[in-house]
N, C-alpha and C positions, 0 to 999 in steps of 0.2 A: 391806810389800813393794811395790815399784813395779810397777804393772800393765803388762802387755804390750799395746801398742796394735796392733790388727789391723784393717786396712781391707779390708772385704769388698765386692767390686765385682760388680754384676749389671746386666742390661739394664734391667729395670723391675720392677714389682710385679704384673704381669698373671699370670693363672693359667698356670703352666708348671712343668715338672719342675725346671729349674735355679733358677728364681725361688723355688719352694717350698723347695728345699734350702738356698738362701742365707739365707732368712728363718729357717728352723729352726736353722741354725748360729748366727746372731746371737742368737736366743732361748736357745740351749742353752749358750753359752760361760759358764764360771764367772766371774761378775762380781767375785769377790774376787781373781782373778788376771789377768783379761783385760778390756780396754776396747775394745769393738767400735766401729768407725766404718763407716757404711754409705754406699756411693757407687753411683750408677746413671747411666744415660743419661736416663731419663725416670722421673718419680715416679708416673706413673699406674698404676692397678691395685688390685684389692681386697685383695691380700696386704699392702698398707701398713697396713691396719687391724689386722693381727696383730703389728706391731712392738712390742717390749717397751718399757716405760717406762725412762727414764734415758738413752736415746740422745740425743746432743746434735745433733739434727736429721739430715737425710739430704741429702748433697751430690749435686746433679745436674750432669751434664756433657753437655748436649744437643748432639748432632752431626747435621749434615746430610750428612756424608761424612767420609772420612778424609784427603782430600787438598785441603783448602782453608784459608783463613785462620781460619775459626771453629774448625776442629780444632786449629790451633796455639794459639788462645786457651784452649781447654778443656784442652789438654795443659799449658799454663803454669799454669792454675788447679790442676790435679791435682798438679803438681810442687810448687807452693807449699804445698798442703795437706799433702803428705807431709813436707815440711821443717819447717813450722811445728808440726805435731802430733807430730813425731818418730815417725812410723809405723815400727814394727819388722817388721810382716808385711803383705804385700799378698796377698790371696787372690782370684783371679779365679774366675768361675763360668760363663763361656760364651765362645764364640768371640770376640765383639766386645770383651769386656773383656780377653781375652788380648792381642789385637793393639793395643789402645789403652793399657791400664794397665801392661803389663809393661815396654815400653820407657821409659815415663815414670818408673816406679818405679826402674828401673835408673839412669837419669840422676840421680834424687833420692837414690841410694845407700841405698835401703831394704835392710836386712840380709837379709831372707828374702822372696823373690818367688816365688809359686806360681801357675803356670798350671793349667788344668783340661782334661780331656777327658771328656765326659759322654755321648757317643754314638759310633757307628761312623764318623761323618763322611764317609760315602761319597757324600753328595749335594753336596759342596762343589766349587767350581771349582778348577782347578789353581792359579790365583792366590791364592785363599783358603787353600789348603793350604800354599802357599809362605810366605805371610805368617805363618801360625800356626807353622810350623816355625821360622822366623826368630825369632819371639817366644819360643818355648820355649827356644831356645839362649841367650837373654838372662836367663832365669829361673833361680832356684835349682833348680827341678824342676817336675814336673807331678803333680797329683792326678787319678787316674782313679777312676771310681765302680764299676769291675768289673775283674776280672782279664783278661777278654777284651778290654777296652778298653786296659788297660796293654799287653797283648801287641801290639796294633795300634800304639800309640805307639812302642814299642821297635822293632818289625819294619819298619814302614812309614815312620814319621817319623824314625827313627834316633836317638832319645833313649836314652842309656844306661839300662839296667834299674835301676841303683842311684839314678837321678834321677827315678824314677816310683814313686809310692806309691798303693796301692789303699785307698780308704776308701769302703765301700758307703753308699748313701743311707740315711737314717734316717726312721722314721715315728713320729709321736706317736699311739700306738695309742689313747690316751684320747679322741681325736676320734671314734673309731668305736664307743664304748660299752664298758662293762666286759665282760670275758669271761663268757660264759654268758647275757648279755642280748641280744646281737646275733647271731642265728643264722639269717640269711635263707636260707642255702643249703639248710636243711632245712625251710623253711616250706611249708605247704600252703595254696595260694591258692584262690580261688573257681574252680569248674569244673576243678580240677586244673591250672590254668594255670602254666606255668614261664616265667619271664622271663630271657632271655639278653641281656646288655648288652656293648657296646663303649664304653669311655670313652677318647676320643683325639681330638686335633685332626684335622680333615678334610683330610688331606694324602695324596698318592699313596703314600708309603712306609708308611702305617699299615694298608693292606690292607683297606679297607672293602669294596671290590668283591669280594674273595675271601670276606669274611664274608657278603655277600649270597648268593653262590653256595652257601655252606654252609647258610645259613638256608633256602634253597629245598629242599635235601635233607632237612634236619631237619624242616621243617614237613610234609613228605609222610609221614614216619614218626610224628611227634608233632603232630597237628593242634591240640593245646592249647597249643603253644609260641608265645610272642610274642617280638619282638626290639626292642631299644632301642639307638639310636645317640645318644651324648651327646658334644657338641663342636661347634665351628664351624671353618670354614676354606674354602680355595679350591675344594674338591671337592664342595661341597654340591649344586650343580646336577647334576653328573654322577651323584652317588649317588642323588639323587631320581629322575633319569631311569632309572637301572638298577633301582630298586625297581619302577617302573611296568612296565618290560620283563619283569621276572620275576614280575609279578602278585602282588607282596607288599605292596601298599599297605595292606591290612587287617591285616597281620601285623607290619609294621615301623613304629616311631615314631621320627621325628627330633626329639629333645628340644631340640637346640641347646645353648648354653653353660649350664652349671649351676654356681652358685657353691658350694652346700653339697653336695659330693660325698659326705661321710660319711652324711648323712641319706638321700640317694638310694640308696646302696648298702644301707643297713640296711633301708629300707622297701620298696624296689621291685625288687630284683634277686635272682635265685637262682643264676645262673652268670655269671661274668665271662670275657670273651674279649679277647685281644690278638692280632689277626691280622697284625701288622706283617710287611712284606716285607724290611725292612732298616733300618739307622740307629738301632737301639735301643742303649741303654746298660744301665742298671739301672732298669727301667721303674717309675716311681712308680705308674702306674695298676694294675699287677699287685700291688705292695706294698700299696696302699690296699685293693684287693679282699681280699687275704689278711687285712689288719687288720680288715676287716668280716666275717670268718669265711665268706668266699665261696670255693667251689672255682673253680679257674682253668683255662682252656684257652688256651695261648699258643704262639706260634711260637718256634722255637729260634733267636733272633737276639740278637746282642750278648751281654750278660751275663745274659739272662733265666734261663738254666739255673743260675746261681749263686743265684737267688731261688726258683724253682719246682723242687721235687724231684719229678721225673716219677713218677707213681703213688702219691705220698704227699700232696702238697698240691695236686695238679692234674695236668694232662697237657701235654706238649710235643709239637708236631708240626712237620713241615717247613714252611717258608714257602712261600706260593703254592700250597698243595694243599687246595682246598676239600673234597674227599672225606675226607681225613684229619681236617680240622678238624670236619666234620660228624659223623664217626664218634665222636670224643671228646666232642663236645657231646651227642650222642644218648645216650652211655653215662651221662652225668649226668642227662639228662632222664628216663631210665627207672629211676633208682635214687636215691630220696630219702635213704636211709641213707648212700650213698656221698657224696652232696653234703655232708651234715652232717659225716661223718667227715673228709673232706679239708679242708673249711672250717675246722673246729676245729684240725686239724694246721697249716694255713697260719697261723692267728692265733698259735698257740704259737711257730711258727718266727720270725715277725716280732718277737714279744715278746722272745725269747731272743737273736736274732742281729742285728736291724736296728732297734733303738730309736733315737730321736733322741739320747737320753743317750749311748748307746754310740758313735754317730757323732761327737758333739761331743767326747767324751773322746779319740777317736783324732786328731781335728784338733788338739786341745790338746797331746797328746803329741808330735805331729809338729812343731808350732811350737816348743815348748820344746827339743826335741832339736836342731833346726836352728839355733836361736839360740845354743846352747852351742858 
């Protein structure tokens, strides 16, 4: 049987939610039926080390902008690739691949062209939104990673509901240890210490300043608690300044970028927090924490409630409410058994509903259905 050629387009191989999901899809596609081709703007990033054997290279299309002669050259190269390789499906994984690859794939007469929406997209300019909506209308349809995100694409972007498909993110749970071996949420550390962590890029919408306000409240009630911020980004100086203002320097550690997140979560964290204010989709950080058997406290943004079952695998709180965030964190700090119970429930939920294999099969079913 002739294999279906799928071109997956992503920004780069740096650590990020979209990049991780693109790599997992390429790894998970059934090679007896599909031939993945990977394209990007830049080849840099540690995720490139995880690419499976058998890929015939990675095609890079470096851009310095969308409206210059180089962009035309790169578009011509992508057009040629689609024609020569007889690509049957183009799958985009972020905003920039949407606006670059979809129009080119349409000109190249690729049979199935799929855009994506992986977050609430509230931080984009009006021009960015206009370009993406135009691109969506040139595509076969759009893949959203949560029902809440599909609703936005339909209601705000005006794409017909039958042209938007929901495929939740997938997690390779094996990266986080076998069930029963990684139970950090119930761990007893020296001096009764409980470690509460946020793993997120240091950007305004991620809510780190709200997390620090909550940390101040929690540390008053639970002096043994400590806090960990993992990630890098433009808000680092502001976050460090706020830590000093709140007199939390002895309680909060800024860990920076961490390559091996599974190891960190298994060995060093008891409670995972996602304090985002907006712009979430189906957050990988929460899914990874659940895969590591950690209880989660997360804000009710984007599709997070499709992942976290409030009161079963963790707690959901209103965005921007440090008191509510602190209350739920404190509940976990004071109850080791509850941490263990919800952490185990979270891992089971990911295994049953959000595995990489399940995600890949849904993409495969969508591609074969649309090609027919």
